PLY file of the C-alpha trace (Angstrom):
ply
format ascii 1.0
element vertex 277
property float x
property float y
property float z
element edge 276
property int vertex1
property int vertex2
end_header
4.95 -52.70 -71.51
4.47 -49.07 -70.75
6.44 -48.01 -68.08
4.46 -45.68 -65.15
6.38 -43.18 -63.60
6.64 -42.33 -59.87
5.34 -38.64 -60.72
2.78 -40.93 -62.37
1.95 -43.46 -59.15
2.01 -40.51 -56.75
-0.45 -38.21 -58.62
-3.16 -41.11 -58.64
-2.31 -42.13 -55.62
-2.89 -37.96 -54.49
-6.19 -38.50 -56.58
-7.67 -41.19 -54.50
-6.09 -40.08 -51.37
-8.27 -36.86 -52.20
-11.35 -38.78 -53.41
-12.37 -40.90 -50.52
-12.28 -37.33 -48.24
-15.09 -35.95 -50.66
-16.96 -39.37 -50.47
-17.71 -38.35 -46.84
-18.97 -35.94 -44.58
-16.23 -35.68 -41.98
-16.90 -35.19 -38.30
-15.23 -32.34 -36.66
-13.18 -34.94 -34.53
-12.00 -36.02 -38.29
-10.92 -32.73 -39.63
-7.51 -33.43 -39.87
-7.55 -36.69 -41.59
-5.85 -36.95 -44.58
-7.82 -39.25 -47.02
-5.06 -42.31 -46.01
-6.23 -45.62 -45.85
-3.23 -46.61 -44.99
-2.68 -44.40 -41.27
-6.17 -45.71 -40.19
-6.70 -48.88 -37.64
-9.83 -49.90 -39.41
-10.86 -52.40 -36.23
-9.43 -51.37 -32.60
-10.13 -53.74 -30.08
-8.11 -53.16 -27.18
-8.97 -54.44 -23.74
-9.28 -52.31 -19.90
-5.80 -53.22 -19.13
-4.05 -50.67 -21.54
-5.70 -47.29 -19.59
-5.65 -49.03 -15.92
-1.67 -49.63 -16.84
-1.30 -46.28 -18.33
-3.56 -44.61 -15.48
-0.82 -46.11 -13.34
2.13 -45.18 -14.05
0.78 -41.72 -14.16
-0.59 -41.88 -10.76
3.01 -43.41 -9.87
4.50 -40.48 -11.91
3.03 -38.38 -9.41
3.73 -39.81 -6.08
7.24 -39.82 -6.97
7.04 -35.94 -8.04
5.04 -35.50 -4.75
8.07 -37.33 -2.86
11.22 -35.28 -5.00
8.54 -31.85 -4.17
8.76 -32.89 -0.16
12.51 -33.67 -0.68
13.31 -30.33 -1.65
10.93 -28.29 0.11
11.63 -30.12 3.17
14.36 -27.61 4.95
13.19 -24.52 4.04
9.34 -26.04 5.65
11.69 -26.02 8.85
11.52 -22.91 9.32
7.47 -22.50 8.90
5.53 -22.00 12.13
4.20 -25.52 13.35
0.67 -24.91 12.19
1.88 -23.72 8.64
4.30 -26.74 8.60
1.35 -29.42 9.59
-0.81 -27.79 6.70
2.13 -28.41 4.08
2.50 -31.75 5.26
-0.91 -32.28 5.08
-1.04 -31.11 1.88
1.69 -33.32 0.24
0.28 -36.46 2.52
-3.17 -35.92 0.59
-1.25 -36.27 -2.70
0.29 -38.60 -2.09
-2.20 -41.17 -1.00
-5.61 -39.91 -3.06
-4.47 -40.78 -6.63
-3.23 -44.01 -5.14
-6.07 -45.01 -3.06
-8.39 -43.61 -5.80
-6.89 -45.58 -8.03
-6.65 -48.93 -6.29
-10.23 -48.83 -5.41
-11.16 -48.09 -9.19
-9.27 -50.61 -10.07
-10.97 -52.94 -8.11
-14.24 -51.79 -9.02
-13.18 -53.11 -12.87
-11.72 -55.79 -12.44
-13.84 -57.58 -9.59
-17.20 -55.59 -10.62
-17.87 -54.78 -7.36
-19.58 -50.86 -6.77
-17.00 -49.12 -3.87
-16.99 -45.53 -5.19
-19.80 -43.39 -5.85
-20.54 -42.86 -9.90
-19.22 -39.66 -10.11
-16.22 -40.07 -8.18
-15.20 -43.36 -10.33
-15.99 -40.95 -13.72
-14.23 -37.59 -12.69
-11.57 -40.06 -11.38
-11.02 -41.27 -15.18
-11.77 -37.73 -16.84
-8.94 -36.91 -14.82
-6.38 -39.56 -16.05
-7.98 -39.87 -19.72
-4.82 -36.72 -21.25
-2.49 -37.76 -19.09
-2.98 -41.32 -20.16
-3.21 -40.27 -23.80
-0.15 -37.99 -23.68
1.53 -41.46 -21.67
0.64 -43.54 -24.18
1.51 -41.51 -27.52
5.47 -41.63 -25.82
4.88 -45.18 -25.57
4.01 -45.79 -29.46
0.00 -45.91 -28.84
-2.46 -43.92 -30.97
-5.44 -41.57 -29.11
-7.40 -44.07 -30.45
-6.01 -47.11 -29.47
-5.82 -45.83 -25.89
-9.17 -43.75 -25.39
-10.73 -47.65 -26.71
-9.46 -48.72 -23.53
-10.75 -45.49 -21.79
-14.52 -46.36 -23.08
-14.03 -50.38 -21.65
-13.50 -48.54 -18.41
-16.00 -46.23 -18.44
-18.24 -48.64 -19.44
-17.73 -50.82 -16.31
-17.95 -48.07 -14.28
-21.31 -47.50 -15.96
-22.56 -51.01 -15.82
-22.19 -51.03 -12.34
-24.51 -47.93 -12.14
-26.90 -49.89 -14.22
-28.15 -52.20 -11.01
-28.76 -49.18 -8.93
-31.35 -48.55 -11.29
-35.05 -50.54 -11.11
-37.00 -49.04 -14.76
-34.27 -46.48 -16.43
-35.71 -45.10 -19.42
-33.00 -45.35 -22.30
-31.52 -43.30 -24.84
-29.41 -44.91 -27.71
-28.09 -42.89 -30.40
-26.70 -44.27 -33.77
-24.75 -42.05 -36.16
-25.46 -41.30 -39.40
-22.30 -43.62 -41.17
-23.53 -46.14 -39.88
-24.16 -48.95 -42.45
-27.71 -50.05 -43.42
-28.16 -53.33 -43.01
-25.83 -52.79 -39.06
-28.62 -50.21 -38.55
-31.23 -52.94 -39.28
-30.54 -55.50 -37.05
-29.95 -52.88 -33.99
-33.34 -51.25 -34.35
-34.50 -54.84 -34.20
-32.59 -55.95 -31.49
-34.13 -52.60 -29.70
-37.78 -53.71 -30.61
-37.40 -55.67 -27.62
-36.58 -52.81 -24.84
-38.61 -49.96 -23.93
-36.06 -47.47 -25.33
-35.80 -44.47 -27.52
-33.46 -44.78 -30.95
-32.48 -42.11 -32.79
-29.43 -40.75 -35.17
-27.73 -38.10 -34.38
-24.97 -36.23 -37.06
-23.07 -34.62 -34.92
-22.06 -33.88 -31.09
-24.27 -30.84 -30.64
-26.87 -32.48 -32.42
-26.75 -35.14 -29.84
-26.23 -33.21 -26.73
-29.59 -31.14 -28.14
-31.62 -34.99 -28.03
-30.57 -35.90 -24.70
-31.31 -32.62 -23.44
-35.33 -33.42 -25.06
-35.43 -36.91 -23.93
-33.45 -36.58 -20.47
-33.18 -40.54 -20.28
-31.76 -41.80 -16.72
-29.05 -44.21 -19.20
-27.49 -43.69 -23.04
-25.96 -46.41 -25.49
-23.99 -44.49 -27.96
-22.17 -45.83 -31.01
-19.72 -43.39 -32.87
-15.91 -43.47 -33.11
-13.10 -43.32 -30.06
-13.23 -39.73 -31.06
-16.86 -38.73 -30.74
-17.33 -40.94 -27.68
-15.09 -39.62 -25.56
-16.09 -36.15 -26.35
-19.93 -36.99 -25.61
-18.81 -39.11 -22.52
-17.07 -36.05 -20.86
-19.55 -33.80 -21.93
-22.72 -36.08 -20.61
-21.19 -38.89 -18.17
-21.62 -36.84 -14.60
-25.30 -36.17 -16.29
-26.10 -39.19 -17.88
-24.49 -42.96 -17.73
-23.19 -43.87 -20.76
-21.97 -47.20 -22.55
-20.09 -46.25 -25.61
-19.58 -48.87 -28.56
-16.89 -47.58 -30.66
-17.17 -48.36 -34.06
-15.50 -50.57 -37.02
-13.96 -47.90 -39.85
-13.04 -50.55 -43.13
-13.47 -47.62 -45.10
-12.02 -45.14 -43.18
-14.26 -42.90 -40.61
-17.89 -41.57 -41.59
-18.52 -43.82 -44.07
-20.31 -47.48 -43.98
-18.76 -48.35 -40.31
-19.94 -50.94 -38.63
-20.21 -52.38 -34.89
-20.04 -55.57 -32.97
-23.56 -56.16 -32.38
-22.78 -59.37 -29.69
-21.92 -55.40 -27.71
-24.75 -53.77 -28.11
-26.71 -56.73 -27.25
-24.61 -56.97 -24.32
-25.30 -53.13 -22.73
-28.85 -53.55 -23.66
-28.92 -57.00 -21.15
-26.80 -54.60 -18.64
-29.53 -52.61 -17.78
-32.84 -53.90 -18.68
-33.27 -57.28 -16.31
-35.29 -60.46 -18.36
-39.24 -58.58 -17.25
-38.06 -55.02 -19.25
-38.31 -56.23 -21.73
-41.42 -55.84 -23.83
0 1
1 2
2 3
3 4
4 5
5 6
6 7
7 8
8 9
9 10
10 11
11 12
12 13
13 14
14 15
15 16
16 17
17 18
18 19
19 20
20 21
21 22
22 23
23 24
24 25
25 26
26 27
27 28
28 29
29 30
30 31
31 32
32 33
33 34
34 35
35 36
36 37
37 38
38 39
39 40
40 41
41 42
42 43
43 44
44 45
45 46
46 47
47 48
48 49
49 50
50 51
51 52
52 53
53 54
54 55
55 56
56 57
57 58
58 59
59 60
60 61
61 62
62 63
63 64
64 65
65 66
66 67
67 68
68 69
69 70
70 71
71 72
72 73
73 74
74 75
75 76
76 77
77 78
78 79
79 80
80 81
81 82
82 83
83 84
84 85
85 86
86 87
87 88
88 89
89 90
90 91
91 92
92 93
93 94
94 95
95 96
96 97
97 98
98 99
99 100
100 101
101 102
102 103
103 104
104 105
105 106
106 107
107 108
108 109
109 110
110 111
111 112
112 113
113 114
114 115
115 116
116 117
117 118
118 119
119 120
120 121
121 122
122 123
123 124
124 125
125 126
126 127
127 128
128 129
129 130
130 131
131 132
132 133
133 134
134 135
135 136
136 137
137 138
138 139
139 140
140 141
141 142
142 143
143 144
144 145
145 146
146 147
147 148
148 149
149 150
150 151
151 152
152 153
153 154
154 155
155 156
156 157
157 158
158 159
159 160
160 161
161 162
162 163
163 164
164 165
165 166
166 167
167 168
168 169
169 170
170 171
171 172
172 173
173 174
174 175
175 176
176 177
177 178
178 179
179 180
180 181
181 182
182 183
183 184
184 185
185 186
186 187
187 188
188 189
189 190
190 191
191 192
192 193
193 194
194 195
195 196
196 197
197 198
198 199
199 200
200 201
201 202
202 203
203 204
204 205
205 206
206 207
207 208
208 209
209 210
210 211
211 212
212 213
213 214
214 215
215 216
216 217
217 218
218 219
219 220
220 221
221 222
222 223
223 224
224 225
225 226
226 227
227 228
228 229
229 230
230 231
231 232
232 233
233 234
234 235
235 236
236 237
237 238
238 239
239 240
240 241
241 242
242 243
243 244
244 245
245 246
246 247
247 248
248 249
249 250
250 251
251 252
252 253
253 254
254 255
255 256
256 257
257 258
258 259
259 260
260 261
261 262
262 263
263 264
264 265
265 266
266 267
267 268
268 269
269 270
270 271
271 272
272 273
273 274
274 275
275 276
């Protein structure tokens, strides 16, 4: 039996990794991918709980920091004029109360499907929490894709509440170029039941141009967590976005899948039955 050396095995592994990078056109968000499939998470299924938990820890840390600042600054504040002391105390109270209040209201919205905050308030608070939740998640052993997947679920919950406020919305469906052909056909068949427009985009710049051209009331976008988060941050304050993260059994940007039942649920949320063709 021939003996395979460790160097030969490593060389073959390197060749396999390089060939995987060359058999697809990687998007900008995956330019740092080494080609190693073992380092990827092909199908992420996170609930809204992860992002909400990380958001809660973020708010608690902010509250603790504000209390510490108040404690350290109080001796010097006593030396200020009453008007200035009142102003600084008001700012500190605002810093203590506002993030916690926003979190509680957002939590009620997401968990109980009750619209309390204006849509843009909710989105801005989510964008405020996102980088802090990703930073905290990494230090707790959670990848940015897992935290991002959970963030998208929370964002979708907020967007669905907005959906009930629009009578006859115009919808734009954005498909990625890397989607498997069979899944693409199934999506197109579902979409034919609704008054919507569908297009395939090759990246964020092309997606933004299409959105500016179509000017929809809602967007359903399918992509990886990284691309979806970038897109949501770019346009969600102007156009509500429901994101459907893809599954990557062959790695990023090649033959990806999406859970079609999530796509159907998104369509049903945006359109009532009498809006169907």
